BAKOL-213993 format. One line per 3 residues: for each residue x, y, z of N, C-alpha, C. Coordinates in Angstrom, 3 decimals. Last residue first. Layout:
REM BAKOL-213993
X:Y:Z:X:Y:Z:X:Y:Z | ... $
REM end
This chain:
REM BAKOL-213993
38.365:-12.808:-66.928:39.734:-13.844:-67.696:38.870:-15.492:-67.474 | 36.749:-11.172:-66.624:37.066:-10.695:-68.102:38.072:-12.581:-68.108 | 35.631:-11.663:-64.085:34.687:-11.993:-64.823:35.386:-11.884:-66.409 $
37.190:-10.189:-62.612:37.604:-11.894:-62.346:37.227:-12.263:-64.442 | 39.111:-7.509:-63.746:37.787:-7.880:-63.708:38.021:-9.458:-63.716 | 40.998:-5.990:-61.781:41.361:-6.441:-63.053:39.964:-7.303:-62.853 $
40.016:-2.884:-60.870:40.616:-3.876:-60.223:40.254:-4.991:-61.685 | 42.817:-0.049:-59.666:41.589:-0.546:-60.422:41.774:-2.280:-60.415 | 45.031:2.438:-58.661:44.098:1.086:-58.253:43.061:1.063:-59.959 $
47.341:4.867:-57.793:46.545:4.184:-58.731:45.591:3.159:-58.432 | 49.106:5.301:-56.290:48.882:7.136:-57.116:48.000:6.202:-58.022 | 49.661:5.485:-52.871:49.284:4.658:-53.594:48.260:5.659:-54.845 $
52.312:6.464:-50.765:51.304:6.665:-51.337:51.007:5.732:-52.358 | 54.790:5.641:-49.836:53.640:4.670:-49.351:52.059:5.045:-50.383 | 57.529:7.142:-50.458:56.720:7.233:-49.252:55.333:6.371:-48.862 $
59.233:5.193:-52.277:59.804:6.127:-51.281:58.012:6.437:-49.335 | 57.339:3.957:-53.823:58.282:3.266:-53.025:58.735:4.114:-51.576 | 54.224:4.230:-54.744:55.115:4.603:-54.724:56.134:4.468:-53.532 $
52.242:1.941:-56.543:52.534:2.822:-55.378:53.771:2.950:-55.208 | 49.423:0.814:-57.801:50.603:1.278:-58.259:51.249:1.784:-56.961 | 47.633:-2.576:-58.545:47.318:-0.509:-57.787:49.428:-0.388:-57.822 $
44.629:-4.362:-58.937:45.827:-3.978:-59.128:46.516:-2.456:-58.519 | 43.022:-6.857:-57.596:43.199:-5.758:-58.007:44.280:-5.275:-57.305 | 40.963:-9.739:-59.035:42.264:-9.645:-58.612:41.966:-8.101:-59.269 $
38.882:-11.890:-57.049:38.957:-11.157:-57.983:40.397:-10.211:-57.639 | 36.621:-14.779:-56.630:37.632:-14.415:-56.147:38.099:-12.670:-57.368 | 34.420:-16.017:-56.868:34.609:-15.985:-55.847:35.652:-15.799:-55.375 $
33.809:-16.419:-59.850:33.044:-15.591:-58.948:33.297:-15.741:-58.030 | 36.671:-17.483:-61.243:36.310:-15.740:-61.547:34.530:-15.173:-60.746 | 38.264:-19.641:-58.560:37.109:-19.595:-59.883:37.272:-17.472:-59.635 $
40.132:-20.914:-57.314:40.105:-19.673:-57.193:38.879:-19.972:-58.820 | 41.816:-22.992:-55.946:40.046:-23.531:-55.528:39.662:-21.930:-56.148 | 44.513:-22.332:-54.679:43.671:-23.944:-54.652:42.613:-22.701:-54.163 $
45.753:-19.135:-56.772:45.558:-20.336:-55.324:44.871:-21.868:-55.548 | 47.897:-18.161:-59.023:46.266:-18.308:-58.720:46.138:-19.643:-57.214 | 50.227:-16.044:-59.481:49.975:-17.228:-59.363:48.523:-17.082:-59.219 $
50.386:-13.317:-61.930:50.491:-13.539:-60.704:49.956:-15.123:-60.816 | 52.186:-10.814:-63.935:51.259:-12.380:-63.752:51.800:-12.461:-62.443 | 52.381:-8.346:-66.889:52.603:-8.932:-65.290:51.903:-10.201:-65.122 $
54.187:-6.689:-68.850:52.790:-7.982:-69.157:53.005:-8.010:-67.392 | 53.622:-2.973:-70.051:54.398:-4.612:-69.842:53.213:-4.891:-69.205 | 53.262:0.289:-69.758:53.155:-0.472:-69.351:54.141:-1.634:-70.155 $
55.842:2.539:-69.259:54.608:2.600:-68.131:53.627:1.375:-69.595 | 58.889:0.858:-67.372:57.691:1.257:-68.800:56.292:1.467:-68.000 | 59.357:0.265:-64.777:60.395:0.754:-65.938:59.790:1.308:-67.051 $
58.116:-1.324:-62.107:57.084:-0.387:-63.033:59.133:0.034:-63.655 | 58.476:-4.419:-60.559:59.238:-3.148:-60.527:58.903:-2.582:-61.947 | 55.415:-5.570:-59.315:56.795:-5.616:-60.002:57.129:-4.454:-59.753 $
54.848:-8.266:-56.934:55.099:-6.462:-57.007:56.448:-7.176:-58.206 | 51.756:-9.438:-55.336:52.458:-9.721:-55.871:53.353:-8.191:-56.178 | 50.321:-11.721:-53.258:50.622:-10.346:-53.637:51.858:-10.280:-54.360 $
47.059:-13.694:-52.148:48.467:-13.122:-52.781:48.533:-12.018:-53.071 | 44.876:-13.147:-50.905:45.456:-14.617:-50.485:46.754:-14.641:-51.269 | 42.916:-10.991:-48.416:44.225:-10.533:-50.147:44.904:-12.500:-49.094 $
39.789:-10.820:-48.620:40.832:-11.274:-48.449:42.258:-11.469:-49.513 | 36.860:-9.602:-48.829:37.901:-8.789:-49.634:39.020:-9.518:-48.464 | 35.712:-9.980:-46.015:35.585:-9.731:-47.744:36.706:-9.204:-47.978 $
34.098:-12.559:-43.146:35.189:-11.010:-43.634:35.058:-11.313:-45.137 | 33.193:-13.441:-39.850:32.503:-13.044:-41.388:33.625:-11.862:-42.081 | 33.352:-15.608:-37.444:33.630:-14.369:-37.831:33.555:-14.419:-39.532 $
32.122:-16.952:-35.059:31.978:-17.272:-36.030:32.467:-15.915:-36.647 | 32.911:-17.951:-31.643:32.549:-16.551:-32.630:32.907:-17.354:-33.943 | 34.455:-19.877:-30.265:33.736:-19.203:-29.859:32.748:-19.069:-30.945 $
37.753:-16.957:-29.535:36.754:-18.408:-29.542:35.601:-18.354:-29.288 | 38.694:-14.861:-29.874:37.269:-15.160:-30.720:36.970:-16.210:-30.901 | 41.472:-15.259:-28.315:40.209:-14.386:-27.273:39.047:-14.098:-28.966 $
41.795:-18.902:-29.061:42.101:-17.722:-28.696:40.715:-16.943:-28.314 | 39.404:-20.901:-31.219:40.557:-21.073:-29.649:40.956:-19.594:-29.199 | 38.113:-21.628:-32.826:38.148:-22.458:-32.240:38.914:-22.112:-30.192 $
36.317:-19.812:-35.049:37.308:-19.915:-34.585:37.110:-20.919:-33.029 | 34.559:-20.637:-38.115:34.121:-20.746:-36.660:35.693:-20.444:-36.151 | 34.698:-18.296:-40.830:35.827:-19.079:-40.076:35.111:-19.273:-38.835 $
33.924:-17.637:-44.322:33.689:-17.569:-43.425:34.691:-18.576:-41.837 | 34.267:-15.172:-46.942:34.538:-15.902:-46.158:34.062:-16.342:-44.761 | 34.581:-13.259:-50.245:33.998:-13.595:-49.053:34.536:-15.574:-48.536 $
36.707:-13.150:-52.392:35.522:-11.939:-51.985:34.977:-12.163:-50.624 | 39.926:-12.841:-52.210:38.852:-13.679:-52.076:37.345:-13.560:-51.519 | 42.424:-11.454:-54.558:41.581:-10.928:-53.525:40.193:-12.729:-53.555 $
45.446:-11.162:-55.116:44.492:-12.276:-55.322:44.046:-12.381:-54.693 | 47.322:-8.258:-56.279:46.915:-9.009:-55.117:45.589:-10.141:-55.506 | 50.035:-6.690:-57.910:49.273:-7.158:-58.028:48.417:-8.361:-57.228 $
51.958:-3.226:-57.623:50.946:-4.650:-57.096:49.967:-5.277:-57.841 | 54.577:-1.709:-59.237:52.762:-2.595:-59.272:52.657:-3.202:-58.795 | 55.867:0.536:-57.923:55.845:-0.889:-57.992:54.537:-0.684:-58.770 $
58.473:4.178:-58.221:57.344:2.989:-57.827:57.339:1.515:-58.712 | 60.232:5.693:-59.023:60.480:4.819:-57.700:59.027:4.831:-57.489 | 58.815:7.023:-61.754:59.565:7.375:-60.435:59.310:6.465:-59.405 $
56.004:7.872:-62.850:56.425:6.160:-62.495:57.853:5.820:-61.370 | 53.429:9.894:-62.947:54.804:9.717:-62.844:54.950:8.707:-62.104 | 51.326:8.604:-66.296:51.247:9.336:-64.639:53.186:9.202:-64.479 $
49.095:6.012:-66.793:49.834:7.514:-67.293:49.791:7.253:-65.595 | 49.628:2.380:-67.917:49.934:3.215:-66.557:50.743:4.516:-66.948 | 48.817:-0.652:-68.078:48.855:0.937:-69.027:48.940:1.884:-67.884 $
48.923:-4.780:-68.640:48.980:-3.033:-67.423:48.887:-1.638:-69.324 | 47.807:-7.795:-69.234:48.441:-6.256:-69.718:48.248:-4.906:-68.978 | 48.598:-10.650:-67.855:48.102:-9.366:-67.849:48.892:-8.207:-68.509 $
48.091:-14.402:-66.648:49.213:-13.027:-66.923:48.394:-11.210:-67.737 | 47.437:-16.385:-63.711:46.895:-15.490:-65.174:48.374:-14.016:-65.730 | 48.105:-19.730:-63.500:48.369:-18.451:-63.362:48.080:-17.257:-64.027 $
47.220:-22.187:-63.709:47.362:-21.603:-62.659:48.339:-20.392:-62.021 | 47.137:-22.795:-66.089:46.385:-23.611:-65.964:46.292:-22.861:-64.303 | 47.018:-19.285:-67.677:46.965:-20.221:-68.223:46.972:-21.665:-66.942 $
44.155:-16.557:-69.077:44.674:-17.108:-67.784:44.936:-18.992:-68.090 | 44.909:-12.953:-69.697:45.305:-15.042:-70.152:44.670:-15.424:-69.204 | 43.873:-9.501:-70.911:43.887:-11.427:-69.457:44.445:-12.446:-70.624 $
44.139:-7.500:-72.386:44.701:-9.177:-72.520:44.707:-9.989:-71.627 | 44.461:-5.112:-69.869:44.003:-6.049:-71.086:44.661:-6.670:-71.300 | 43.983:-2.334:-67.348:44.209:-3.613:-67.703:43.354:-4.437:-69.213 $
44.996:0.726:-65.792:44.395:0.538:-66.717:44.940:-1.004:-66.989 | 45.343:3.686:-64.130:46.312:2.694:-63.878:44.961:1.770:-65.141 | 47.115:7.268:-63.447:46.225:6.409:-63.805:46.606:4.575:-64.841 $
47.868:9.771:-61.302:47.946:8.407:-62.122:46.986:8.204:-61.880 | 46.529:11.376:-59.430:47.950:11.875:-59.814:48.607:10.564:-61.443 | 43.537:12.476:-59.569:44.364:11.308:-59.043:46.204:11.645:-59.445 $
42.295:14.934:-57.179:41.967:14.651:-58.906:43.664:13.299:-59.026 | 39.920:13.709:-54.564:41.271:14.393:-54.791:41.384:14.101:-56.900 | 38.177:12.913:-53.377:37.457:14.352:-54.184:38.158:14.914:-54.571 $
38.150:10.686:-52.435:37.570:10.691:-53.391:37.472:12.518:-53.986 | 39.764:11.412:-49.987:40.400:11.264:-50.923:39.634:11.186:-52.152 | 37.636:12.489:-48.285:39.161:13.820:-49.318:39.451:12.670:-49.716 $
35.678:10.566:-48.057:35.374:11.669:-48.097:36.783:12.378:-49.301 | 37.747:8.232:-46.451:36.778:8.031:-48.460:36.152:9.943:-49.096 | 38.099:10.313:-44.013:39.889:9.380:-45.459:39.299:9.426:-46.794 $
35.651:10.013:-43.432:36.395:11.486:-43.090:37.323:10.916:-44.874 | 34.961:7.385:-42.818:33.924:8.229:-43.764:34.728:9.911:-44.135 | 37.217:6.566:-41.117:36.973:5.873:-42.518:35.971:7.147:-43.538 $
36.391:8.523:-39.084:38.040:8.428:-39.633:37.398:8.132:-40.901 | 33.894:7.570:-38.081:34.528:8.728:-38.559:35.382:8.687:-39.374 | 34.316:4.258:-37.772:33.720:4.525:-38.352:33.818:6.169:-39.350 $
37.451:3.023:-36.848:36.974:3.566:-36.524:35.927:4.796:-37.776 | 38.666:0.133:-37.028:36.836:0.423:-36.463:36.003:2.076:-36.378 | 41.342:0.661:-37.525:39.791:0.324:-38.055:38.628:0.003:-37.903 $
42.848:3.270:-36.379:42.276:2.354:-36.235:41.012:1.433:-36.586 | 44.608:4.650:-39.112:43.655:4.842:-37.869:43.207:3.772:-37.298 | 46.465:6.179:-41.674:46.279:5.377:-40.463:45.515:5.804:-39.584 $
46.858:7.803:-45.084:46.202:8.254:-43.461:45.464:6.384:-43.190 | 48.743:6.600:-47.352:48.893:8.088:-46.174:48.160:8.300:-45.393 | 47.799:4.714:-49.048:49.063:5.160:-48.488:49.580:5.435:-47.125 $
44.886:4.801:-48.718:45.528:5.343:-49.935:47.062:5.642:-49.754 | 44.677:4.433:-45.208:43.442:4.695:-47.139:45.033:5.258:-47.740 | 44.723:1.966:-43.522:45.527:2.023:-44.082:44.803:2.869:-45.348 $
43.934:0.467:-40.485:43.012:0.568:-41.746:44.283:1.503:-42.051 | 43.824:-1.840:-37.379:44.073:-1.084:-38.774:44.080:-0.434:-39.697 | 42.923:-3.915:-35.132:42.499:-3.828:-36.443:43.268:-1.738:-36.651 $
46.230:-3.786:-34.545:45.539:-4.341:-35.177:43.811:-4.578:-34.334 | 49.381:-1.892:-35.003:48.254:-2.245:-34.174:47.553:-3.309:-35.439 | 53.222:-1.243:-34.333:51.240:-1.471:-35.360:50.805:-1.792:-34.441 $
53.974:1.579:-33.577:54.240:0.416:-33.421:52.961:0.252:-34.246 | 55.599:4.482:-34.408:56.225:3.751:-33.485:55.597:2.007:-33.099 | 54.893:5.615:-37.496:54.369:5.301:-36.159:55.593:4.432:-35.313 $
55.903:7.321:-39.958:56.441:7.705:-39.444:55.968:7.058:-37.026 | 54.695:6.409:-42.134:53.504:7.599:-41.534:54.315:7.723:-40.405 | 56.550:4.402:-42.821:55.969:5.492:-43.876:55.119:6.676:-43.060 $
56.995:2.878:-41.065:57.719:3.765:-41.231:57.848:4.856:-42.461 | 54.326:1.637:-41.222:54.911:2.595:-40.153:56.147:2.955:-39.857 | 54.346:-0.188:-43.834:53.436:1.144:-43.730:53.665:2.188:-41.580 $
56.281:-1.766:-43.094:56.310:-0.986:-43.650:55.960:0.727:-43.843 | 54.443:-3.383:-41.250:55.566:-2.322:-40.910:56.250:-1.576:-41.474 | 52.298:-3.920:-43.939:52.278:-2.886:-42.314:53.347:-2.861:-41.793 $
54.240:-5.578:-44.797:54.158:-5.102:-45.210:52.955:-3.212:-44.223 | 54.591:-8.086:-42.764:56.003:-7.382:-43.076:55.928:-5.937:-44.124 | 51.983:-8.780:-42.318:52.653:-7.661:-41.394:53.989:-7.725:-41.769 $
52.320:-10.554:-44.834:51.327:-8.835:-44.838:51.885:-7.924:-44.124 | 54.087:-11.642:-44.941:54.583:-11.036:-46.125:53.226:-9.821:-45.778 | 53.188:-12.726:-43.126:54.135:-12.668:-42.417:54.300:-11.704:-42.961 $
50.107:-14.595:-42.875:50.963:-14.892:-43.385:51.552:-13.476:-43.350 | 46.622:-15.837:-42.511:47.545:-14.231:-42.270:49.083:-15.104:-42.762 | 44.297:-17.497:-43.231:44.752:-16.647:-44.103:46.028:-15.415:-43.749 $
44.108:-19.105:-40.831:44.566:-19.651:-41.419:44.984:-18.742:-42.750 | 45.455:-18.204:-37.755:44.468:-17.048:-38.758:44.653:-17.791:-40.131 | 45.927:-19.823:-35.125:46.545:-19.468:-36.189:44.918:-19.403:-37.365 $
44.939:-18.878:-31.505:44.612:-19.509:-32.746:45.379:-18.753:-33.789 | 47.029:-18.245:-29.541:46.089:-19.579:-29.371:45.419:-20.381:-30.536 | 49.444:-16.876:-29.917:48.315:-16.239:-28.735:47.592:-17.309:-28.764 $
50.249:-16.496:-32.423:51.065:-17.094:-30.755:49.981:-17.100:-30.122 | 49.000:-15.399:-34.376:49.046:-16.261:-34.217:49.490:-17.203:-33.381 | 49.522:-12.739:-34.760:48.571:-13.275:-34.094:48.029:-14.438:-32.882 $
50.921:-12.274:-36.305:51.888:-12.299:-35.212:50.811:-11.921:-34.459 | 50.267:-12.365:-39.077:50.480:-13.729:-38.295:50.768:-12.822:-36.990 | 47.551:-10.413:-40.555:48.624:-10.754:-39.853:48.757:-11.837:-39.388 $
45.067:-10.191:-43.105:45.620:-10.905:-42.058:46.816:-10.596:-41.876 | 44.071:-7.718:-45.609:45.032:-8.741:-45.114:44.952:-8.871:-43.562 | 41.913:-6.824:-47.406:42.225:-7.412:-45.721:43.112:-8.505:-45.529 $
41.289:-4.199:-49.181:42.002:-4.992:-49.595:42.325:-5.635:-47.463 | 38.132:-2.081:-51.347:38.891:-2.721:-49.841:40.233:-3.812:-50.425 | 38.473:0.665:-53.046:38.581:-0.566:-53.311:38.963:-0.730:-51.660 $
36.240:3.134:-54.358:36.698:2.592:-53.108:37.069:0.956:-53.854 | 34.295:4.795:-56.947:35.996:3.760:-57.160:36.855:3.805:-55.419 | 31.154:2.784:-56.950:32.525:3.820:-56.245:33.728:3.270:-56.305 $
29.814:0.239:-57.000:30.336:1.458:-57.676:31.207:2.880:-57.769 | 28.640:0.467:-53.189:29.307:0.007:-55.004:28.979:0.947:-55.846 | 29.368:2.243:-50.520:30.243:2.692:-52.207:29.786:1.866:-53.060 $
28.175:0.469:-49.214:27.661:1.846:-49.485:27.726:2.382:-50.831 | 29.180:-2.296:-49.355:28.218:-2.162:-49.688:27.817:-0.701:-50.105 | 32.102:-1.303:-48.344:31.948:-1.892:-48.909:30.389:-1.927:-49.548 $
30.973:-0.318:-45.019:31.509:0.294:-46.474:31.506:0.543:-47.955 | 30.213:-2.761:-44.605:29.263:-2.399:-44.792:29.884:-1.240:-45.542 | 33.144:-4.056:-44.125:31.670:-4.601:-45.104:30.354:-3.766:-45.149 $
34.267:-2.656:-43.094:34.177:-2.623:-44.717:33.756:-3.610:-45.197 | 32.730:-3.024:-40.328:32.669:-1.469:-40.525:33.259:-1.767:-42.287 | 33.288:-5.957:-40.158:31.980:-6.108:-40.524:31.885:-4.054:-40.789 $
35.988:-5.459:-39.167:35.944:-6.525:-39.949:34.266:-6.084:-40.734 | 35.768:-3.813:-36.898:36.186:-2.989:-38.127:36.152:-4.300:-39.548 | 35.221:-5.760:-35.341:34.064:-4.367:-35.470:34.916:-4.564:-36.984 $
37.067:-7.829:-35.242:35.851:-8.628:-36.084:34.537:-6.379:-35.998 | 39.035:-6.669:-33.474:38.697:-6.604:-34.830:38.196:-7.318:-35.741 | 39.512:-7.402:-30.759:39.213:-5.635:-31.327:38.990:-6.198:-32.555 $
40.156:-9.210:-30.490:39.390:-9.193:-30.527:38.679:-8.122:-30.741 | 42.496:-11.891:-33.047:42.438:-10.173:-31.898:41.006:-9.968:-32.293 | 43.312:-13.712:-34.283:42.941:-13.950:-33.117:43.141:-13.331:-32.158 $
42.139:-12.643:-36.828:40.959:-13.650:-36.016:41.580:-13.414:-34.821 | 43.196:-10.007:-38.157:43.791:-10.880:-37.879:42.125:-11.809:-36.937 | 44.334:-7.563:-39.863:43.293:-7.672:-39.029:44.144:-9.101:-38.993 $
44.487:-4.146:-41.632:45.276:-5.080:-41.425:44.046:-5.494:-40.401 | 43.105:-2.722:-44.629:43.086:-3.249:-43.538:43.932:-4.763:-43.366 | 42.852:-0.594:-47.166:43.614:-1.277:-46.320:42.947:-1.799:-45.017 $
41.351:1.177:-49.099:41.351:1.158:-48.698:42.355:-0.492:-47.511 | 41.741:3.457:-51.775:42.082:2.134:-51.454:42.122:1.975:-50.034 | 40.405:5.684:-53.677:40.671:5.656:-52.274:40.747:3.485:-51.932 $
40.135:8.373:-55.944:39.392:6.623:-55.305:40.586:6.624:-54.238 | 38.575:11.287:-57.535:39.129:10.316:-57.092:39.372:8.873:-56.699 | 36.211:12.302:-58.014:37.159:12.375:-59.398:38.572:11.532:-59.087 $
32.724:11.727:-58.498:33.853:12.075:-57.450:34.845:11.439:-58.480 | 29.785:11.827:-58.838:31.280:12.476:-59.871:32.600:12.824:-59.338 | 28.644:11.704:-56.516:28.441:10.196:-57.856:29.878:10.742:-58.227 $
29.527:13.257:-54.528:30.165:11.937:-54.517:29.789:11.081:-56.118 | 28.002:15.335:-56.586:29.072:15.587:-56.268:29.714:14.511:-55.608 | 25.087:14.424:-56.299:25.141:14.091:-56.958:27.637:14.872:-56.780 $
25.486:15.061:-53.293:24.847:13.664:-53.385:25.593:13.024:-54.796 | 24.881:17.070:-52.323:26.390:16.296:-52.212:26.298:15.222:-53.111 | 23.104:18.117:-53.028:24.399:18.471:-54.314:25.647:17.361:-53.776 $
21.193:16.218:-52.389:20.972:16.376:-53.559:22.246:16.436:-53.837 | 21.779:18.319:-49.602:21.950:16.618:-50.045:21.849:16.039:-51.450 | 20.971:20.686:-50.560:22.385:20.486:-50.350:22.926:19.026:-50.790 $
18.074:19.853:-51.082:19.401:20.996:-52.013:20.046:20.833:-52.136 | 17.328:19.903:-48.705:17.525:18.780:-49.110:18.524:18.691:-50.836 | 18.296:22.682:-47.530:18.855:20.973:-46.611:18.935:20.118:-47.727 $
16.451:24.212:-48.694:17.724:23.986:-48.611:18.898:23.431:-48.386 | 13.944:22.739:-48.147:14.298:23.020:-49.700:16.059:22.767:-49.220 | 13.749:23.597:-45.691:13.758:21.764:-45.796:14.250:21.899:-47.438 $
13.425:26.462:-45.614:14.897:25.639:-44.476:14.992:23.675:-45.164 | 11.759:26.342:-46.259:12.860:27.372:-47.146:14.382:26.399:-46.603 | 10.097:25.059:-44.330:9.314:24.821:-45.884:11.161:25.140:-46.924 $
10.323:27.241:-42.380:10.255:25.438:-42.154:10.559:25.057:-43.839 | 9.214:29.463:-43.206:10.770:29.741:-42.557:11.093:28.157:-43.053 | 6.889:29.273:-43.849:7.573:29.503:-44.084:8.649:29.387:-44.354 $
5.752:28.632:-41.278:5.698:27.412:-41.935:6.778:27.945:-43.199 | 6.329:31.336:-39.442:7.128:29.422:-39.584:7.492:28.804:-40.031 | 5.022:32.419:-41.468:6.417:32.664:-40.961:6.890:31.107:-41.059 $
2.554:30.982:-40.007:2.502:31.627:-41.354:4.419:32.150:-42.141 | 2.072:31.754:-37.485:2.061:30.504:-38.118:2.342:30.438:-39.254 | 2.210:34.865:-37.421:3.314:34.190:-37.128:3.462:32.296:-37.978 $
0.228:35.235:-38.901:1.149:35.248:-39.419:2.244:34.127:-38.465 | -2.349:32.290:-38.011:-1.999:33.566:-37.675:-0.044:33.824:-38.652 | -4.630:31.542:-40.256:-3.567:31.119:-39.379:-2.976:32.523:-39.267 $
-8.305:30.955:-39.988:-7.467:31.611:-40.371:-6.029:31.382:-39.586 $
REM end
């Protein structure tokens, strides 16, 4: 026969386990029904030895949040190119975009790897704790605007589509990003020399459209080698004064 102390301990453990399980189930349910979104913008470079861990982190985040309103865009900056390895995915346009964020967020400098979530929160791109915190915080917020796309049309090397936006459009722009889903590079020089680097959601082209109306037609040129299986198009609305991302949506490549 079990002693009263053992019976009491067993009961307490059962209660604790039930409460913990209920808490996890409720947390999962809340996450599944999260009203918000998170646009994760990673600023990275193949010439930076600190960047591969951030590239791996966003890949894990994408897998973990599959089916959730989490969107990842990887911008390869060009200011590392002078140090021995030219990143084929890099562009001065993306370096300038990162510099714009330094102004929005009142930062004294830019660096890689850097992550910006919804245009308002910045941190070192390999910091998983801050990444998870920013995702949960933004997924729990109700968005102030929504974005949708219809009327996809591809002609030659250009895609046009109709956009529909709800919410305030003051001082805002619509951005379209053509994204390469996966790529690998064997780096032969620079800080990552001898390493094979894997990337996801690489921004290849980025176009902005100044918003005057809540609906309209937008277009973007497609890169060489584009196909709906390996590429996608992601659109987002950004406030030009604060940098805040107001809405985001994927233009499903398989529908084009």
